[in-house]
C-alpha positions in Angstrom: 0.1 0.0 0.0 1.2 3.5 -0.9 2.0 6.2 1.6 2.6 10.0 1.0 6.4 9.4 1.0 6.2 6.9 -2.1 4.7 9.2 -4.4 5.6 12.7 -5.6 3.4 15.1 -7.8 3.9 18.4 -9.8 1.2 20.4 -11.3 1.2 23.3 -13.8 -0.6 25.1 -16.3 0.3 26.5 -19.9 -1.2 30.0 -20.2 -2.1 32.0 -23.5 -1.0 35.6 -23.8 -4.5 36.8 -22.8 -4.1 35.0 -19.4 -6.4 32.1 -20.5 -5.4 28.7 -19.3 -4.7 26.3 -22.3 -4.0 23.1 -20.8 -3.3 21.9 -17.1 -0.5 19.0 -16.4 -0.2 16.7 -13.6 3.2 14.7 -13.4 3.2 11.9 -10.9 6.4 10.0 -9.9 7.8 7.3 -7.7 9.9 8.6 -5.0 11.4 5.2 -4.2 14.7 4.5 -6.0 14.0 2.3 -9.0 10.2 2.8 -8.7 7.4 0.8 -7.1 5.0 1.0 -10.1 2.4 2.9 -8.6 2.5 5.9 -11.0 2.7 3.3 -13.9 -0.4 1.8 -12.7 -1.9 5.3 -12.3 -1.0 5.9 -16.0 -3.0 2.9 -16.9 -6.1 4.3 -15.5 -5.6 7.9 -16.6 -8.1 9.1 -19.2 -6.9 11.3 -22.1 -8.9 14.5 -22.4 -7.6 16.2 -25.5 
């Protein structure tokens, strides 16, 4: 079972010149050296919305 110390995340947006948010991104990554496969499994469940 994963804990908060196993997974890291970063979020950011791309913004148009007029200030409108074009796209939002979430990056998940394993914090354990070599990975535990949690973020790979999350990718399997992710839905593309573009």
